N, C-alpha and C positions, 0 to 999 in steps of 0.2 A: 906671129903677131896677128895674123888673120884669124886663127883658132881662138886666140885670147879675146879678141874683139867679139867674136861669135859667142863665147861663153859669157862675157859681160852682157851682151844683148839678150841672151836667153835667160840670165838671171834677172835682169831688168824686167823682162816680159813677165817672169814668174812672180816677182815682187808686185808688179802692177795688178796681176790677176788675183793674188791673195788680198791685196788692199781692197779691190772691188768686191771680193767675196765677203770680207769683214763687214763692209758698209752694208751690203745687201742683207746679210744675216741680221745685223743690228736693226735694220728697218723692219724686218719681219718679227722682231722680238726674240729670235733664236740666239740669245746672247752667249749661252754656254758653248755653242758651236763656234761662235765668233772668236770667243776667248781661246778655244782650242786651236783654231787656225793661227792666231796670233802667237801662241806659245810654240807652236811647231816651226814657225819661220825662223830659218837661220840667218837670213838677211833681212834687215829692217831698214826703212828710210824714214825720214821725217813724217811723210804722208801716212805711213803704217801706224806710227804712234798717235798722230792726229786723228786717224780713222777710229782707232780703239778708244781714244778718249771720248770722242763723240758718241760711240756706241754706248759706253758706260753711262754717259750723262743723259742721253735720251731715253735710257731705260731705268732712270731714277737711281742709279748707283753712282752718285756724285763723288762719294768718298773714295771709291775705287779709281774714278776718273782723276781725282787730285793725286793719288798716290802714283798713278802711272805718269802723270805730268811732271811731278817732282823727280821721277827716275829717269826722265829723258836725258840721253847724252847730249843732245844738241836741240835747242828750241829756236824756232823762228817766230816771226810775228804772227803767222797763222796759228801756231801752237798756243801762244797767249790768247789770241781771239777765240779760239776753239774752247779753251777752258772757261773764259769769261761767258761765252755763249752757253756752255753747260750749266753754269751757275744761274744764268738767265732762265734756262729751261726748267730748273728746279727751285725757282723763286728764292735763291740764296743771294739776297742783294748785298749784304755786308761783305760776304766773302768775295763776290764779284768786284766790289769796289776796292777792297784791300789788294786784290791782284792787279786791278787796273793801276793803282797807285805805283806798284812796284814794276810795272812795264818798262823795259829799257828804251822802247820807242813805241809810238802810237801812230795809227793811221786813221783816216776819217771813219773806217768801219769800227775801229776800237771806241772812239767817242761815241758813235751812234749806238753800239751796243750797250754801252753803259747808261746813256740817256733812255734808251728803250727799257732798260731793266728797271729804272726808277719809275718811268711813266706807267709801265704795266702793273706795277705794285701800288700804284696811287701815290707815290712819293714825288709829287709834282714840284715842290719847292727844291728839293735835292736836284731834280732833273734840270730845273731852271738854273740853279747855281752852276752846274756843270756846263750848261748850254752858254752861260755868259763867258766862261773860260775858254771856249772853243776858239783855237788859234786862227782858223779860217772859216769865216762866216759867209763866204761867197757861195758855197755849194748848198743847194736847198734840202739835202738829205736830212740833216739833223733838225732843220726847221720843220720838215714834215712829221718827223718823230715826235717833237714837241706838240705839234697841232693835234696829231692822233692821240696823244696823251691827254690833252685838254678835253677833246671831244669825247673820249671814252669815259672820262669822269664828269661828263655833263657840264663842263665849263666852257660853254659855247662862246660866250662873249670874249673870254680871254684868247680862245683859239682864233677867233675872227681878228682880234687886235694884232696877234702875231702874224696872221696871214697878210693883213694890210701893211705891216712894217717890212715884209720880206723884200730884200733887194732883188732877188730873182725868183720868180714863181715858175714852177713847171706844172704839168698836167696832174701830177701826183698831189701837188699842193691844193689845186682846185678841187680834186676829188676827195681829198681828205676833209675839207670843210663840208662839201656836199654830203659825204657819209656822216658827218657829225649831225647834220640836220635830219637826214632820213633815218639814221639808226636810233636817234632820240625822238623819232615821231613828230618832228617840227616840219610838217610837210608844206605849210604855207611859206616859211622861210626857205625851205629846200627848193620849192618851185620857183621862187623869185631868184634864188642864186643861180639855179640851172639855166634860167632864161639869160642871165647876165654873163654866163661863162663865154670867154673869148674863144675857147676850144673845148671840144668834147670828143670823147671816145666811147667805146662800147661799155666800159666800166661806169661812166657817168649815167649812161641810159640804164644800165642794170641796177645802179643805186636808186634811181627813181622808181623803177618797177618794184624793188624790194621795199622801198619806203611805203608805197601805197598798199602792198601786200600786208605789211606790218600793222597798218591802221585799219585793215579790212576793206579798203576801197578797191575792190577787184575791177571795177569798171575803169577806173583810171589807170590801174596797173595795166589792163589789157590795152588801153588806148596808147600808152607809152611803149608797151611791148611792140605793138603793130607799127609804130613810127621808127623803130630802131633801124638805122641804115644797113648795118650788117650784123644781125644778132648772132651771138655765139651760143655755145652749149650752156653756159651759165644763164644767158638770157631766157632760154627755153626752160631750163630747170627751175629758175626762180618763180617763173609764172606758173609751171606744173605744180610747184610745191605750195603756191598760194592757193590754187584750187583745192589741193588735197587737204591743206589745213583747215579749210572752211567747209569740208565735207562735200565738195563738188567733184566727186571722183570721176563721173563721166567725162566732164569737160577736161580733166587732168589727162584721161586716157586718149581722147581725141587729140590733144596737144602732143602727147607722146608719140602717137602714130604719124603725126605730120612732121616730125623732126626730120631735118635733111640728113642729119648724122647723129649717131648716138654713141657716147662714150660709157664707161662703166658708172660714172656719176649719174648719168641719165637713167639708166637702168635701176640703180640704187634708189633714185628719187621715186620712181614708179613703184617699186616694191614698198618703199616706206609709205607712200600714199595708200596702197591697198592695206597695209598693216595697221596704219593709223585709223582706217575706217573699218578694221576687223573683218576684212574680206580676204581671209588668208588663202582660200583655194586659188584666187586670182594672183596672189603674191607669189604662191608656189609655181603657177604656171609661168609667170614672168621670169622668176628665178631660175627655172628649168631651161628656159629658152635663152638665157644670157650667153653671149659668145665668150665672156670671160668674167670671172668673179674676183673680188678682193675681199679683204677682211670685213669691210663695211657691209658687204652683200650678205655674208654668212651671219654677221652679228645681227642685222636687221631681221632676217628671218627667224633667228633664235628668240629675239625679242618678241616677235609676232606669236610664236607658240607659247611663250611665257605669258604674254598678255592675255591669251584665252585659256590659260591653265593647262595646256598640253605639254607637261614637262617632260614626259617620256620621249615624245617626239622632238623637243628641243635638245634633249640630251643626246639622242642619236645624231642629230644634225652636228652638234658640237663635236662628236666623235668622228664624223665624216670630214671634218674641216682638214684641209691639207697641212695647215699648220695653225696652232692655237694662238689667239691673242687675248690680252687681258680684258678687253671690252666685251668679248663674247663670253668669256668664262665668267666675268662679273655679272653679265646678264642672266646666266645660268644660275649663279649663286643667289641673285635677287629673287628668281622664280622659286627656288627651293625655300627661301626665307618667307616669302608670301604664304606658302602652304605649310609653314612651320616644320619643314624637313630639314632641320638644323644640321644633322649628321651628314647628310648628302651635300649640303652647302659647304660644310667644312672639308669634305673629301676634295671638292673642286678646288676650294681655297688653297689646300695644302699642295695641290699639283702645280700651282703657278709659280714659276721660277722668278719672275719679275713683276711684282705687284705694284700698282700705282695707288695713290692715296684714296681714289674712288673705291678701289677693291677693298682696302682695309676698312674704310668707313662703312661699306655695305655689310661686311661681315660683322663689324662691331654693332651696328645698328640692329642686326639680326638677333645677336645674343641679347641685346638690351630689350628688344620687343619680346623676346621669349623669357624675360626675367632671369637670365643667366648672367649675371653681372660679373661674376667671378671670372668666367671665360672671356667676357668682353674686356675686363680690366687687364687679363693677362696679354691679350692681343694689343690693347692700347699701349702697354709698357714696351711691347717688342717694336712698335712703330718708330722708324727713324725720322720719318717726316710726317708731323702732325699739322692739320690745319684747323681752322674755326670749327669745321663740322665735326672733326674727330672729338674735340674737347667738349663741344656742346651736346653731342650724342651721349657721352658718358654722364654729363651733369644731368641731363633729362632722364637717363636710364636709372641712375641713383634716386632722382626724385620720384619716379614712378614706384620704385620699390619702398619709398618712405625713409630712405637713408639720406636724409638731409645733411647730416654731418659730413658724410663722404663727399656729397655734391659740392658742399661749401668749400671743403678742402681743396677739391679739383679746381674750383673756380678761382680760388686764391692763389693757386700755382701757375695760372695762366699769365703768360708775359704780357699778352694783349687781348683785350675782350672786345667783341662787337655787341651790337643791341640784341642779337639772338642769344648770346652768352647770358646777358643780364635777364632777358625774358625767360630763359630756361630756368634760372635760379628762382626768380621772383615767382613764376608760375609753380614751381616745386613747393615753395613755402606755402603758397595759397591752397594748393591741392591738399597738403598735408596738415592744414589747419593752423599753420604758423603765421598768422595774419600780421602780427606785430613785426616779425622778421621780414615779411614781404614788403610792408610799408618802409621799414628802415632801410632795406636795400634799394628801394625806389629812389629814396633821397641820396643814398650813397652814389647811385647812378648819375644823378644830376651833377654831384661834386666832381665826378670824374670826367664831366663834359660830354657824356653821351646823351643824345636826344631820344627820349622814349618814342615808341611808335604805337599803333593802335593796340597791339597785343600787350604792351607794358601797361597802357592806360586801363585796359580791360582787367588785367590782373589786379592792379592797384585799386580799381573801383570795387572788384569782388572782395578784396580784403576789407575795405571800408564797409561794404554791405554786411559782412559777417561780423564785424565789431560794432555795427550800428554807429560808426564814427561819422556823424553828419557833417561836423565842420570840416574835418579833413576831406570828406568826399566833395564838399562844395569847392574846396581848394583845387581838387582834382578836376572839377567841372570847368573852372576858370582856365586851368592849364590846357585842357582839351580844346577849349574854344580857340585859345591863344596859339595853339600848336597847328590848327587847321583841320582837326579831326572831329569837329562838331557834327558833321553829317555822315561820318563813318558808322555804318550800321553796327558793327561789332562793338564799338565804343557806345553808341546810342543805347543799345540793349543793356549794356553793363550800367549805364547811368540810370535807366528806368529801374533796374533791379536795385541799385544802390539806394536810391531815394525811397523805393518801396520798403526795403528792409530797415531803413532808418525811421519809418513811420511817416514819411512825408509823400503821401500818395498824390497829393495835389501837384507837387513838383514832378513826380514821375509822369503824371498825365500831361503836364506842360512840355516836358522833354519829347514826349510822344507826338503831341500836336505840332511842335515846332520842327519836326523832321520832315524833309521834303518827300521822302519815299520810304515808308516803313515796310518791313517784311513779316512773315508769320511769327518769327521769334519776337518781334517788338510787340505784337498782339499778345502773345503767350506771356511775355514778361509782365506787361501791364495787368493781365487778367490774374496772374499769380500774385501780384502785388495787391490788387483789391482783396484776393482771398486771404492773403497773410494778414491784412489790417482788418478783417471782419466785415468787408463791404460785399456781402453775397449778392445783393440785388444788383449792385453797380457792376459786378463782375458778369452777371447774366446779361445785363444790358449791353456791356462791352462786346460779349459773345455774339449777341444778335447784330450788333453794329458791324461786327466783323463779317458775319454772313452777307449782310447788305452790300458790303464793299467787295464782294466776290472773292474773299479770302477763305480758301477751304480749310477747316480746322483739322488738326492732326492729333495723334496720341497725346501729346503735351498739352494741347489746348484743353482736352477733356480732364486731364489731371488737374489742371488749374481751376476750371469752372466746377468740377465736382468737389474739390477741396473747398472752394468758396462756399458751396451749398452746406458742406459739412459743418464748417466754422460758424455759419450764420443760422444753422438749425433749419434750413430750407429742405425739408425731407421730401416732399412731393416733387418740387422742382428738381432735385438731385436725382430721384429715381426716374423721373421723365427724361432727363438728359442722358442718363445712363442707357435707357432703352433706345432712344433715338440715336445714339452713338453707333449702335450695330444696325439697326433697321433703316436709318435714313443716310448714314455716311459710310456704311460697310466697314467700320473700324472694329476689329476684334479687341475686346478688352484685355489688358495685360494685368499683372499682379497689382500694379500701382492703382489702377482704376477700381479694382475690387477693394483694396485697402481704404480708398476714399469712402465707398459705400459702407463698408464695415464700420468705419469711424463715424459716418453719418447716422446709421442706425444704432450704434453703440451709444453715442452722446444723447440720442433721444430715449435711451433706456430700453430699446428693442434688442436685448442681447441674444435672445433665442433666434430671431430673425437673422441677426448678424452671424451667429454660429452656423445656422443652416446654409447660409450663403456661402461661407468658407468651405463647408463640407461639400457643397454642390458645385464648387467651382470646376469648370473644365480644364483648367490649368493648375499646376502645383502652386499652392500658396507659398509666399515668401516671408522674409522677416518683417516687412512692413505690414503685411496682412495680419499676422499673428500679434505684432506689436500694437496695431490699432484695436484688436480684440482685447488684449490685456490692459490697454489703457481705459477702454470703456468698463472693463470689469473692476477697475480701481475706483472709478467714478461712482458706480452703483454698488460697490461692495460685494461682488459676487465672486466669493472666494473659490468655490469649487471649479467654475469655468475659468477663473483666472489661473489657478494652478495648472489646469490643462493647457491653456494658451501659453503659459510661461515655459512649460516643458517642451512645447513644439518650437517656441522662440529660441530656446537654449541650443536646440540642434543646429540653428543657423548662425547663431552669434553666441558660442560658448564662453567667449571672453569679454563680452561687452558688459561692464559693471552696472550701467543704468538699468538693465533688464532685471538684474537681481534686486537692486534696490526697489524697483517698481513692485515686484513681487513681495518683498519684504514689507513694503508699505501697506500693502493689501492685508497682510496677516496682522500688522500692527493696529490697523484701523478696526479690525474685528476682535482685537484683544488676544490673538493667538500668539503669545509671546515665545512659547517653545518653538513654534514654526519659524518665528523670526531668527531665533538662534540657529535653527537648521539651515536656513538660507545662508547665514554667515558662514557656517562650517562648510557649506557646499561651495561658497566662493573661494574659501582658503583651499580646499581640495583641488579645485580646478586652476588655482594660481591667478584668480581674479582680484586685481587690487582696486580699492576704492580710490579713484583719483579726486584730488582736492577740487573744490569749486573755484571757479574763476570769474571775475567781473571786470568790465572795463569802464572807464570814465574819461570824458574829454575835458581838459582843462586848458584854456589858452591855446586852442588848436593843436594840442598834443594828446596823444591816447596813452592813458596809464592803465596797466594790468595789476590786478590784486588777486592773490591766490589765498584761499582759506587757511593753509598751513604755513604761510610765509610770515615768520615773526620778524624777519630782517627788515621789512619795509618800515620807513619812519612813521611814527604815531600809530602803529598797529594796535597797541594796547588801548590807546585813547579812543580809536575807532570802535573796537569791540566793546568797550565800556559804554559808549554812547549808544551802541545798537541794543544792548542789554537794557538800558534805561528805556529806550524807545519801546522795546518789546513789552516791558513790564507795564508801561503806561497804556499801550494798546490793549493788553489783556485786562487791565483795570476798567478800561471804558468799553469793554464788550466787543473789541474788534478782532479778537482771536478765536474764531469758532472751534478749531480743532488742529492742534499744532503737533500731535503725536507723530504723524508720518514725516512732517517737515523736520522735527528735532531728530528723528532717526537718521536722517541723511548725514547728520553732522557727528554722529556718536564715534 
């Protein structure tokens, strides 16, 4: 009997040790080793099964966790709660609720888990509905979860009403409301609430310190820190991190040295402070001195090396880690991606046994940035758990490649979209010249109930600008003001550009003047607007006013003002500005500046000077420079130089049909019809298609597009007949000086 009891005791001790080992391996991300221990166990108890379910769930293998749960020979209440907790950890709200409904019995922890599951995912109405059904409302635990949910979603008034209605409040309740105020940077309300608290603990004080750190008021943060009756490690770390975030690294180090006791979090905070301020040698010194390190210590140092581009040192450190974790490996992947070393990033990615969604998204974003969308798509399809970032990255990636059909297909496949999803699509349409589609989806977004943000408005205004859709642009302006973005510089600058491109430079100027604080982009946008509308002198005056206001011009400023001189024939002023750009402002000209001067000289008929300028450029001429010269050659019918400029231009843009048409027109204007035919044959050989002309018109605040080859539009024949009649009448009255080249474009 005694030996039997001894055997049972030994077996129990062995099972206990194995259970602990499974848990520890799971915490360190060594899931395969944990599985091996679990499979080798001959005796398993309920704790064993629960531990393994938890390991699977916390390492994002929720399907494996559920299969194990379903196989359990005997489940207890902890088993059900563990599985629901696993779903909570993996944001599987619906699955968690279905399991919750099936539970044979529930305790307060079960109810709180489900309420927390809803609040963390922003489903506050569902959480509230469950909270109402709670059998026992005397315990403050679920009340506190509801309050935390409201504060996290910035619904502070509802959180406060719930707090005031609580039958029993504990210190967690008070701190939950205080956290709502401080974490949402409502420090006036937070301070008043703190002063009204009937009881405080170190958490309360730490929340106040953290709140002042968040709003950048380090003096008030230090004042509260120094008043804490018994500061703990978190108090010290919060203050230390505040100094670090604001670049006050010396004060952070003084505080670190004064700490009465340090745990690994303290050391990590000091390392992070040095890394954040790019003092990596100091970070290494602290890292070396640490009595113990955890995964955060290693990951922070790897991030530090990545941040300054020392990838080999980062990789060495990763290889030295006692055990790898997904955060450190993802940091390494990110470093390789930044340097476009995609194969090495993929090598690390393939070594990770348990990848989280951040790891997947980092790798997908890397392929998207490298324009390797096929690889990005393959990974995307393999993902078991996709979030908004996953979908939005793919949409933006396809948009950057000009594959808007694929971007739209993915967008339509999304079960739920956020504002970034809409912005990625609308921005994609705008960047690819599909302005009508951009506007159409802006209005679809409103129908779906999503509120546009500054990026949405900026893209919509850009589409209006490129369509010259003034009335629609005005509607956007009204929406901007109504939505509270009237002083957002990103939107303001888009408004200036929109009005300028629609020919309403006075409205653009008014938007500029009505803005409280403009930036250099605002000045540049208005200068470019004056240039576009032929107001050269006004553009120069604005440039001078900009200087008087102490705003230093940049590369873009000079592109705008030089373009204004070109369009207005202000040769002397243009050349003078071009000279002062380098001599007074030390700005080295780029190809766009040279293109402006070439255009300036070319329009004035000084083709030889323009050509010599291109030849003598210290940098390589681009398509814009040769295009400006070719355009000048057409105006002044210089066939020989035009052919030379065209050949140079074709090297940069071999498939752009407008360049061939321009050269063809030069030949046509000089009567060289054989050469016109040669250009046509060249276009055919190079696979260059003549794209149909497109026009837009606004009727009753709607934009309508017309293509020259679209016979399906209503009344197309009647419109063409009317145009022919008008053309004939203009010719008869002498208003058609030379239409050969114009007609050539439509042959």
